[in-house]
Structures are given as C-alpha cells and as structure tokens.
VEXDREN-2710 file (C-alpha; in Angstrom, 1 decimal):
% VEXDREN-2710
k/r/px/py/pz
1/MET/-19.7/23.4/-15.7
2/PHE/-19.5/19.4/-17.2
3/ARG/-16.9/20.8/-20.0
4/ALA/-14.8/22.3/-17.5
5/LEU/-15.1/19.4/-15.0
6/ASN/-14.1/17.0/-17.9
7/ARG/-11.2/19.2/-19.1
8/LEU/-9.8/19.4/-15.3
9/LEU/-10.1/15.4/-14.9
10/MET/-8.4/14.5/-18.0
11/SER/-5.3/16.6/-17.1
12/ARG/-2.9/15.7/-14.5
13/THR/-5.1/16.7/-11.7
14/GLY/-7.4/14.2/-12.7
15/PRO/-6.1/11.5/-10.9
16/ILE/-5.8/13.6/-7.4
17/LEU/-9.6/14.4/-7.9
18/THR/-10.4/11.2/-8.3
19/GLY/-8.2/9.9/-5.1
20/VAL/-9.3/12.5/-2.8
21/ALA/-13.3/11.8/-3.7
22/VAL/-12.3/7.8/-3.4
23/GLY/-10.5/8.8/0.1
24/ILE/-13.6/10.6/1.5
25/LEU/-16.2/8.3/0.3
26/ALA/-14.9/5.2/1.2
27/PRO/-14.4/5.5/5.0
28/LEU/-17.8/7.0/5.0
29/LEU/-19.6/4.1/3.2
30/THR/-17.6/2.6/6.5
31/PHE/-19.1/5.1/8.9
32/TRP/-22.6/4.2/7.0
33/GLY/-22.7/0.8/7.4
34/ASN/-19.9/-1.1/5.1
35/PRO/-17.8/-3.5/6.7
36/GLY/-14.8/-2.1/8.8
37/ASN/-11.8/-0.6/6.4
38/MET/-13.7/-1.9/3.9
39/GLY/-16.0/0.6/2.1
40/ILE/-14.7/0.0/-0.9
41/CYS/-12.8/-3.3/-1.8
42/VAL/-12.9/-4.5/-5.4
43/ALA/-12.2/-8.2/-4.5
44/CYS/-14.1/-8.7/-1.2
45/PHE/-17.4/-6.8/-2.8
46/THR/-16.7/-9.7/-5.9
47/ARG/-16.5/-11.9/-3.7
48/ASP/-19.9/-10.7/-1.9
49/ILE/-21.4/-11.1/-5.0
50/ALA/-20.2/-14.2/-5.8
51/GLY/-21.9/-15.5/-2.9
52/ALA/-24.9/-14.1/-3.4
53/LEU/-25.2/-15.6/-6.4
54/GLY/-24.6/-18.9/-5.4
55/LEU/-21.7/-19.2/-6.4
56/HIS/-20.0/-20.1/-3.0
57/ARG/-21.5/-20.9/-0.2
58/ALA/-19.4/-19.3/2.8
59/ALA/-23.1/-17.7/4.8
60/THR/-20.6/-14.4/6.1
61/VAL/-20.0/-13.0/2.6
62/GLN/-22.8/-13.2/0.6
63/TYR/-24.0/-9.7/-0.7
64/VAL/-24.6/-8.1/-4.0
65/ARG/-22.6/-5.0/-3.4
66/PRO/-23.9/-2.2/-5.5
67/GLU/-20.8/-0.1/-5.5
68/LEU/-19.4/-2.6/-8.5
69/ALA/-22.7/-2.0/-10.6
70/GLY/-22.4/1.5/-10.0
71/PHE/-18.7/1.6/-11.2
72/MET/-19.6/-0.3/-14.7
73/LEU/-22.8/1.9/-15.0
74/GLY/-20.5/5.3/-14.3
75/SER/-17.9/4.4/-16.7
76/PHE/-20.6/3.4/-19.1
77/VAL/-22.6/6.6/-18.9
78/SER/-19.1/8.7/-19.1
79/SER/-17.6/6.8/-22.0
80/LEU/-21.1/7.5/-23.7
81/MET/-21.0/11.3/-23.0
82/TYR/-17.7/11.8/-24.3
83/GLY/-17.6/9.9/-27.2
84/GLU/-15.0/6.9/-25.7
85/TYR/-17.6/4.0/-25.8
86/LYS/-15.9/2.0/-28.1
87/PRO/-16.2/-1.9/-27.8
88/ARG/-13.2/-4.1/-28.1
89/THR/-12.2/-7.2/-27.1
90/GLY/-9.8/-10.6/-28.3
91/SER/-6.9/-10.4/-26.6
92/SER/-5.7/-13.6/-25.7
93/PRO/-9.0/-14.1/-23.4
94/ILE/-8.6/-17.2/-21.8
95/ILE/-5.6/-15.8/-20.1
96/ARG/-6.9/-12.7/-18.9
97/PHE/-9.3/-15.1/-17.3
98/PHE/-7.0/-16.6/-15.1
99/LEU/-5.1/-13.6/-14.3
100/GLY/-8.3/-12.2/-12.8
101/PHE/-8.8/-15.9/-11.1
102/PHE/-5.4/-15.9/-9.7
103/ALA/-5.7/-12.0/-8.5
104/MET/-8.7/-12.5/-7.1
105/ILE/-6.8/-15.9/-5.3
106/GLY/-4.0/-14.0/-4.1
107/ALA/-6.1/-10.9/-2.8
108/LEU/-8.7/-12.8/-0.5
109/VAL/-4.9/-14.5/0.7
110/PHE/-4.1/-10.8/1.9
111/LEU/-7.8/-10.0/2.6
112/GLY/-8.3/-7.2/0.4
113/CYS/-7.3/-5.6/-2.8
114/PRO/-5.4/-2.7/-3.4
115/TRP/-8.0/-0.4/-3.0
116/ARG/-8.5/-1.7/0.5
117/ALA/-5.0/-2.1/1.1
118/TYR/-4.8/1.7/0.9
119/ILE/-7.7/1.7/3.1
120/ARG/-6.5/-0.4/5.9
121/LEU/-3.8/1.6/5.8
122/SER/-5.1/4.8/6.3
123/ALA/-7.3/3.3/9.2
124/GLY/-4.2/2.4/11.0
125/ASP/-3.9/-1.1/10.2
126/LEU/-0.5/-1.7/10.0
127/ASN/-0.8/-5.6/8.5
128/ALA/-1.4/-3.7/5.1
129/ILE/2.4/-2.6/5.3
130/PRO/3.4/-6.4/4.1
131/GLY/0.6/-6.5/1.6
132/ILE/1.5/-3.0/0.0
133/GLU/5.3/-3.9/0.1
134/GLY/3.7/-7.2/-1.8
135/LEU/2.1/-5.4/-4.2
136/VAL/4.8/-3.6/-5.2
137/ILE/7.5/-6.5/-5.5
138/GLY/4.5/-8.3/-7.9
139/ILE/4.2/-5.2/-9.6
140/VAL/8.0/-5.1/-10.5
141/ILE/8.1/-8.5/-11.7
142/GLY/5.2/-7.9/-13.8
143/ILE/7.4/-4.9/-14.9
144/GLY/10.0/-7.0/-15.9
145/PHE/8.1/-9.4/-18.3
146/LEU/6.6/-5.6/-19.9
147/TRP/10.3/-4.6/-20.3
148/ARG/11.0/-7.9/-22.3
149/GLY/8.4/-7.8/-24.2
150/PHE/5.2/-9.2/-22.7
151/ASN/2.2/-9.1/-24.7
152/LEU/-1.3/-10.6/-24.3
153/GLY/-1.5/-9.3/-28.3
154/ARG/-4.0/-6.7/-30.0
155/ASN/-7.8/-6.6/-29.2
156/PHE/-10.5/-5.5/-32.0
157/PRO/-13.2/-3.3/-32.6
158/ALA/-16.2/-5.1/-32.0
159/LYS/-20.3/-4.7/-32.2
160/ARG/-21.6/-1.9/-30.0
161/ALA/-24.0/-4.5/-28.5
162/MET/-21.3/-6.5/-27.3
163/GLY/-20.1/-3.9/-25.0
164/TYR/-23.9/-3.4/-23.3
165/VAL/-23.7/-6.7/-21.8
166/MET/-21.5/-5.4/-18.5
167/PRO/-23.9/-2.7/-17.9
168/ALA/-26.9/-4.7/-18.6
169/ILE/-25.8/-7.1/-16.4
170/ALA/-24.9/-4.1/-13.4
171/VAL/-28.5/-3.1/-14.0
172/MET/-29.3/-7.1/-13.1
173/LEU/-27.3/-6.7/-9.8
174/ILE/-29.3/-3.5/-8.9
175/VAL/-32.5/-4.9/-9.3
176/PHE/-31.4/-8.1/-7.0
177/VAL/-30.1/-6.1/-4.4
178/LEU/-33.5/-3.6/-4.4
179/LEU/-36.0/-6.4/-4.8
180/ARG/-34.0/-9.3/-3.4
181/PRO/-36.0/-12.2/-5.4
182/SER/-36.7/-15.3/-4.4
183/PHE/-36.4/-18.0/-6.9
184/GLY/-37.0/-21.1/-5.1
185/PRO/-38.0/-22.0/-1.5
186/GLU/-36.1/-20.5/1.6
187/GLY/-32.5/-21.6/1.8
188/SER/-32.5/-23.0/-1.9
189/SER/-33.0/-19.3/-3.7
190/ALA/-30.2/-18.6/-5.9
191/ILE/-30.1/-15.1/-4.6
192/PHE/-28.8/-14.9/-0.9
193/PHE/-27.9/-12.2/2.0
194/SER/-26.0/-13.2/4.9
195/LYS/-27.6/-13.0/8.2
196/GLU/-24.3/-12.4/9.8
197/GLY/-20.7/-11.5/9.4
198/PRO/-19.3/-9.1/6.8
199/GLY/-21.7/-9.6/4.2
200/SER/-24.6/-8.5/6.4
201/MET/-22.8/-5.3/7.0
202/ALA/-24.1/-2.4/4.7
203/ALA/-24.6/0.6/3.8
204/PRO/-28.1/1.7/2.8
205/VAL/-28.2/0.9/-0.8
206/ALA/-28.9/4.1/-2.4
207/LEU/-25.5/5.7/-1.0
208/PRO/-23.1/2.9/-2.1
209/LEU/-25.2/3.0/-5.5
210/ALA/-24.6/6.6/-5.8
211/VAL/-20.7/6.7/-4.4
212/GLY/-20.2/3.9/-7.4
213/LEU/-21.9/5.8/-10.4
214/LEU/-19.7/8.9/-9.2
215/ILE/-16.3/6.9/-8.9
216/GLY/-16.9/5.0/-11.9
217/TRP/-17.8/8.2/-13.9
218/LEU/-14.4/10.0/-12.3
219/ALA/-12.2/7.5/-12.8
220/GLN/-13.2/6.8/-16.6
221/ARG/-12.1/10.2/-16.8
222/SER/-9.1/10.5/-15.1
223/ARG/-7.9/6.8/-16.1
224/PHE/-7.5/6.3/-11.9
225/CYS/-5.5/3.3/-11.1
226/THR/-3.9/1.9/-8.4
227/VAL/-1.3/-0.7/-10.6
228/GLY/-1.1/1.6/-12.9
229/ALA/0.1/4.2/-10.9
230/LEU/2.9/2.6/-9.7
231/ARG/3.9/0.6/-12.7
232/ASP/4.4/3.8/-14.6
233/LEU/6.3/5.6/-11.5
234/ILE/8.5/2.7/-11.9
235/MET/8.9/2.5/-15.7
236/PHE/8.6/5.9/-16.4
237/LYS/9.5/7.7/-13.2
238/ASP/5.9/9.4/-13.8
239/PHE/4.1/10.9/-11.1
240/HIS/0.8/11.0/-12.8
241/LEU/-1.4/8.6/-11.3
242/PHE/0.7/7.9/-7.8
243/ASN/-0.4/11.2/-7.1
244/GLY/-3.9/9.7/-7.3
245/ILE/-2.5/7.4/-5.0
246/LEU/-1.2/9.8/-2.1
247/ALA/-4.3/12.0/-2.4
248/PHE/-6.3/8.8/-1.7
249/ILE/-4.5/8.4/1.1
250/VAL/-4.3/11.7/2.6
251/ALA/-7.8/12.1/2.0
252/ALA/-8.9/8.7/3.7
253/PHE/-6.4/8.8/6.9
254/ILE/-8.0/12.7/7.6
255/THR/-11.5/11.2/7.2
256/ASN/-11.1/8.4/9.2
257/LEU/-9.5/10.6/11.9
258/PHE/-12.6/12.7/11.6
259/LEU/-15.0/9.5/12.2
260/GLY/-13.1/8.5/14.9
261/GLN/-12.0/5.1/12.5
262/PHE/-8.5/4.9/13.0
263/LYS/-6.6/2.6/14.9
264/LEU/-3.2/1.7/14.9
265/SER/-2.1/-1.7/15.5
266/PHE/-1.3/-4.7/14.2
267/GLU/-4.2/-6.5/16.4
268/GLY/-7.6/-6.6/16.2
269/GLN/-8.0/-5.1/13.3
270/PRO/-11.6/-5.6/11.1
271/ILE/-11.4/-8.6/8.5
272/ALA/-7.3/-8.9/8.8
273/HIS/-5.2/-11.5/9.7
274/THR/-1.2/-11.2/11.3
275/LYS/0.3/-13.6/9.1
276/ALA/2.9/-10.9/7.3
277/LEU/4.2/-13.6/5.1
278/TRP/1.2/-14.6/3.0
279/ASN/-0.2/-10.6/3.5
280/ALA/2.8/-10.4/1.6
281/MET/3.0/-13.4/-0.8
282/GLY/-0.8/-13.0/-1.6
283/MET/-0.4/-9.5/-2.7
284/VAL/2.7/-10.5/-4.9
285/LEU/0.3/-12.5/-7.1
286/SER/-1.9/-9.6/-6.9
287/GLY/0.3/-7.3/-8.0
288/LEU/1.7/-9.8/-10.7
289/ALA/-1.5/-10.9/-12.0
290/PHE/-3.0/-6.8/-12.4
291/THR/0.4/-5.8/-13.6
292/LEU/0.1/-8.2/-16.4
293/ALA/-3.6/-7.8/-16.9
294/GLY/-3.1/-4.1/-17.6
295/GLY/-4.9/-2.9/-14.3
296/CYS/-5.9/-2.9/-11.1
297/PRO/-9.6/-4.4/-10.3
298/GLY/-10.9/-1.2/-10.2
299/ARG/-9.9/-0.4/-13.3
300/GLN/-11.3/-3.5/-14.9
301/PHE/-14.5/-2.9/-13.8
302/ILE/-14.0/0.5/-15.2
303/MET/-13.4/-0.8/-18.5
304/SER/-15.4/-3.5/-18.9
305/GLY/-18.3/-0.4/-18.6
306/GLU/-17.0/1.4/-21.4
307/GLY/-16.8/-2.2/-23.6
308/ASP/-14.0/-3.6/-23.1
309/GLY/-14.3/-7.1/-23.6
310/ASP/-11.0/-8.2/-22.0
311/ALA/-11.5/-6.7/-19.0
312/ALA/-15.1/-7.9/-19.0
313/VAL/-13.3/-11.6/-19.1
314/PHE/-10.8/-10.3/-16.4
315/VAL/-13.8/-9.4/-14.1
316/LEU/-15.7/-13.1/-14.8
317/GLY/-12.3/-14.7/-13.8
318/MET/-12.4/-12.4/-10.5
319/LEU/-16.1/-14.1/-9.9
320/PHE/-14.8/-17.3/-10.6
321/GLY/-11.9/-17.2/-8.3
322/ALA/-13.7/-16.1/-5.4
323/ALA/-15.8/-18.9/-6.0
324/ILE/-13.2/-21.4/-5.9
325/ALA/-11.5/-19.6/-3.0
326/HIS/-14.2/-20.2/-0.7
327/ASN/-15.5/-23.6/-2.0
328/PHE/-12.1/-25.0/-1.5
329/ASN/-10.8/-23.4/1.5
330/LEU/-8.2/-20.8/-0.3
331/ALA/-10.0/-17.6/1.6
332/SER/-8.2/-16.4/4.4
333/SER/-9.8/-15.2/7.6
334/PRO/-8.8/-13.6/10.6
335/ALA/-7.3/-16.3/12.2
336/GLY/-5.1/-16.8/8.8
337/PRO/-4.6/-18.5/5.3
338/GLY/-6.9/-20.8/4.7
339/ALA/-5.6/-24.4/4.7
340/TYR/-4.6/-24.2/1.1
341/GLY/-4.5/-21.0/0.6
342/PRO/-0.5/-20.4/0.4
343/ALA/0.0/-23.5/-1.8
344/ALA/-3.0/-21.6/-4.2
345/THR/-0.9/-18.5/-3.9
346/VAL/2.2/-20.5/-5.0
347/VAL/0.3/-22.2/-7.7
348/GLY/-0.8/-18.7/-9.3
349/ILE/2.6/-17.2/-8.8
350/VAL/3.9/-20.0/-11.3
351/PHE/1.1/-19.7/-13.2
352/CYS/1.7/-15.7/-13.7
353/LEU/5.6/-16.5/-14.5
354/PHE/4.7/-19.1/-17.0
355/ALA/2.4/-16.6/-18.5
356/GLY/5.4/-13.8/-18.5
357/PHE/7.9/-15.7/-20.3
358/LEU/5.5/-17.4/-22.8
359/MET/3.5/-14.4/-23.9
360/ARG/6.9/-12.2/-24.8
361/GLU/7.3/-10.9/-28.6
362/LYS/10.7/-10.1/-29.9
363/ILE/11.9/-6.7/-29.3
END
C-alpha cells in the first residue's frame, strides 16, 4: 500500500492530493481550537514559537506550535524511508538567513504566510486578495532575477549528523509543549504560553502534531510548495505544483462552508487588517524573498527536516525576524501595520533587490 501511495505522490497527482489534505485539515484545526483562519500558518506559528522561547514578549502570541515540529519530523521520516535523506549545506548561508528574516517581516505585515493567504481567501476574507496579488508580484520580480542568472551557489554534501539537528529541535519543541517546563520563577521562565489572544487558542496537542506529521510526509514526497507552484507556472507554464494550490483552495473553501467558518467580507475578519496597500506590499517582500530562497516557508521547514542545512538557516532567519518584528513594533495587528512595519518592508525589498542583482552569475 505504501509503495502504491508513494508512486501516486511522486506523480503529477501528488501535489493535488497534498493540497486537498492541507485544505481539509487546516480549517479542521481552526474548528478544533486554532485561531480563526489560521489552522495552519507557517509564519504565524514560527512567530508564536519565538514568543514561547522568550525571543519576543508579545504576550498574546506565545505558544509552541506542534504543527511545525510535525512538518520537520514527518519529512525526516519520509526522507529516511525513501532514501532521500541527504544532508547538504553551504549555499550562501548569510544571504539565506536574511532572506528568511525579511520574508518573516513581510508576512507579519500582511499577517500570514502564503499558506494562510489561501486559507483566508477560502474562508471569505477579502483582505487576502491584495496579499495574494502582492505575492504574485514578488514572485514575478524574483523570476526576473532567476532569468538573469541569480544563483546562491551550490550546496555540498554534509555529514549525516548535521541533518539530525532540525529533527532534534522538533523533538525538543514537542517536549516543551507537552511538559511546559519552568526554568525560573513565575513570569521569568524561558518558556511562555499565552493566556489570551491567538497564542492561547490551540487544538489539543495530539491533533496538530498528527496533522503536521502527515503533511510533512505528504509534502516531502510530492514537493508541495505554494511559491514554487507560481514560479513554475510563470516560468515554464508547468501546472504540476499549481494544481496543488487550486486543490488546496477548493478543499479549504468546501470545508469552511461545511464547518460554518465562511464569512465573505473585508471587515471583522480574524487576525487581519484592511490596509490593502500594506497587505500587498508585505507579500511583495515575502514573495520575492521566498522565490530567491527557493521555496515557501512550509517547503523550507520540510527541506530542513530532510537534511537541507540551507533551508534550516532560512528557518532560523524567520525565527529571528519574528522576534525583531514584535520587539521593534514592525508586526501588524487588526488595527493595521505596526509603526515601523512599512519602513521595514521597504528596507526588506531593497535588501532583496540588492541580493538579486549582486548574486547573479554570467549566463
């Protein structure tokens, strides 16, 4: 059975199956307790983990999200099972780190990663539309650099032990969310859990962990990527991955309707703001950074689980970006962008443009 399923996932049907699974499971996680229109949001969940580890002190967004640990472990197990666990690293790590950093800044200005943009759209949040438009613009700009020789350089095989680091971190995060250990007096512990706000809203741990493991496995086999899908469609007219996005949106729309979670409007959407310009600009930055780095945030977590050290560096950049975004008032809230969010978005776009120009090879 596993062999037949693997062949299916590795075929052109694979991204569709993965998209359907994500589209059904993400709204279900919201129904089971995750924040509204945030059954799965890789950027938001990374931000919550940063808060739980004390890297920022925004008390309403601190929780160790087991979904992301599941992504890494599911991918790790899948890559081991099918002989694809091949640790590698060394491709412009400092550039990748800051691409992850600025991708997170853009995502927190929009209030969501590409996965959440599609989830928000499927639940009727019309503010997702300028965000998705911005995402496409950012990807198109990134494609322009790819066509002109942008290259972060090759990576190199690494020792197997290096690839164990991110799965080991995933296990540590699961231990933290299960045991909630205290490392100091009340209020000074190193692990924080929100008592109100989005960080206090979570499905029972076993459910998101199981969902994360399943999606990590499916996405590793099918190469599911919400940014790579648009990149391949525009560059090569290849619908292989894009069909997965369509399946994702349709499945999420039907599931939200069935669960009574669909509300068509701009106003009153959960954890969203109505400032169309910065919804778009935040995702221009994220789309550009993800394209230059080679994949959406979910794909980066998946690759880090299968031993890709470059993806792991990008993930750590996202974690650092989440901390800076909340410590320096860059992240948005339902009222709109943070005081310095627009300026940080512009700085991030400039950084990505410089990286795009300076990291080109002659072709």
